C-alpha positions as CSV (number, residue, x, y, z in Angstrom):
1,X,243.5,63.7,121.3
2,X,246.6,62.2,123.0
3,X,248.7,64.0,120.3
4,X,247.1,67.4,120.9
5,X,249.7,70.0,121.4
6,X,252.5,67.6,120.5
7,X,254.5,66.8,117.3
8,X,252.7,64.3,115.1
9,X,253.5,62.3,112.0
10,X,250.1,61.6,110.5
11,X,247.2,63.8,109.5
12,X,243.8,62.4,108.5
13,X,241.5,64.5,106.3
14,X,238.3,64.3,104.4
15,X,238.5,65.3,100.8
16,X,235.0,66.8,100.2
17,X,233.9,66.8,96.5
18,X,233.3,70.5,96.5
19,X,236.2,71.7,94.5
20,X,239.1,70.7,92.3
21,X,240.7,67.5,93.6
22,X,238.1,66.8,96.2
23,X,236.4,63.4,95.7
24,X,234.8,62.4,99.0
25,X,237.8,60.3,100.1
26,X,239.5,59.9,103.5
27,X,243.2,60.7,103.2
28,X,246.1,59.8,105.5
29,X,249.1,62.1,105.1
30,X,252.5,60.9,106.4
31,X,254.2,64.2,107.2
32,X,257.6,62.6,107.6
33,X,258.0,61.0,104.2
34,X,255.4,63.1,102.3
35,X,253.4,60.0,101.3
36,X,249.7,59.4,101.5
37,X,247.0,56.7,101.6
38,X,243.5,57.1,100.4
39,X,240.1,55.3,100.8
40,X,237.1,56.2,98.8
41,X,233.7,55.0,100.0
42,X,232.1,54.5,96.6
43,X,230.1,56.5,93.9
44,X,228.1,59.3,95.3
45,X,229.5,58.9,98.8
46,X,231.7,61.1,101.0
47,X,233.5,60.6,104.3
48,X,232.9,63.1,107.0
49,X,235.2,64.0,109.9
50,X,236.7,60.9,111.6
51,X,237.8,60.4,115.2
52,X,240.9,58.5,116.1
53,X,240.3,55.7,118.7
54,X,243.6,54.3,120.0
55,X,244.0,50.6,120.6
56,X,244.2,49.7,124.3
57,X,247.8,50.0,125.5
58,X,249.1,51.3,122.2
59,X,252.0,53.7,122.0
60,X,252.4,54.2,118.3
61,X,250.6,57.2,116.9
62,X,248.7,55.3,114.3
63,X,247.9,52.2,116.3
64,X,244.1,52.3,116.4
65,X,241.0,53.0,114.4
66,X,239.3,55.9,112.6
67,X,235.6,56.1,113.2
68,X,233.3,58.3,111.2
69,X,230.3,58.6,108.9
70,X,230.0,58.0,105.2
71,X,227.3,60.0,103.5
72,X,225.5,58.3,100.6
73,X,224.0,61.3,98.8
74,X,222.0,59.4,96.1
75,X,220.4,57.1,98.7
76,X,219.9,59.7,101.4
77,X,221.5,57.4,104.0
78,X,224.7,57.1,106.1
79,X,226.8,54.4,107.6
80,X,229.3,54.4,110.5
81,X,232.6,53.0,109.4
82,X,235.7,51.8,111.3
83,X,239.0,51.8,109.5
84,X,242.5,50.7,110.6
85,X,244.4,54.0,111.0
86,X,247.6,52.5,109.8
87,X,246.1,51.1,106.5
88,X,243.3,53.0,104.9
89,X,243.7,51.1,101.6
90,X,242.4,47.9,103.4
91,X,238.9,49.6,103.6
92,X,236.6,49.3,106.6
93,X,237.0,46.7,109.3
94,X,233.4,47.3,110.3
95,X,230.4,49.2,109.1
96,X,226.9,49.9,110.4
97,X,224.1,51.0,108.0
98,X,222.0,53.9,109.2
99,X,218.6,54.3,107.4
100,X,218.8,58.1,107.6
101,X,221.2,60.8,106.6
102,X,223.6,62.0,109.3
103,X,224.4,65.6,108.5
104,X,227.9,66.8,107.5
105,X,229.8,68.1,110.5
106,X,228.3,65.7,112.9
107,X,231.1,64.2,114.9
108,X,232.3,63.4,118.4
109,X,235.2,62.3,120.6
110,X,236.2,59.0,121.9
111,X,236.3,58.6,125.6
112,X,237.5,55.2,126.9
113,X,235.7,53.6,129.8
114,X,239.0,53.7,131.8
115,X,239.1,57.6,131.7
C-alpha cells in the first residue's frame, strides 16, 4: 500500500491454472530489468492473492513478506504462507495449515500496530 499511486519496480501476481501458461504459481516481475521469479506450491495447489507486509523500518520496495493463501484442491484444504518478497525461489519462511478450504478471492490488508 505504501507504493500506491507511485512508481514501482516489482509486481506480484498469481498465475491461476485456468488458461494457457497458468499453473497456480506466485510470480514476481521485475519491471526494471524484465526478469521474474516464481514459486509453485505443489501439485494440485494454487496461490491466491497475496498481501505485501513491509519489514519494520524498511525503505526498499521489496523489503518485507508476501502473505497469502494456498489452495490445495485435491485435499480441500488451505494454508496461510509467508514468503520473503525479495526471493520467492526460497519458498515459504512460514506456513499455517488450515483444515478447511479458504475460497479464492479471500484477502485482506496489512495494518501495522503503529498505524
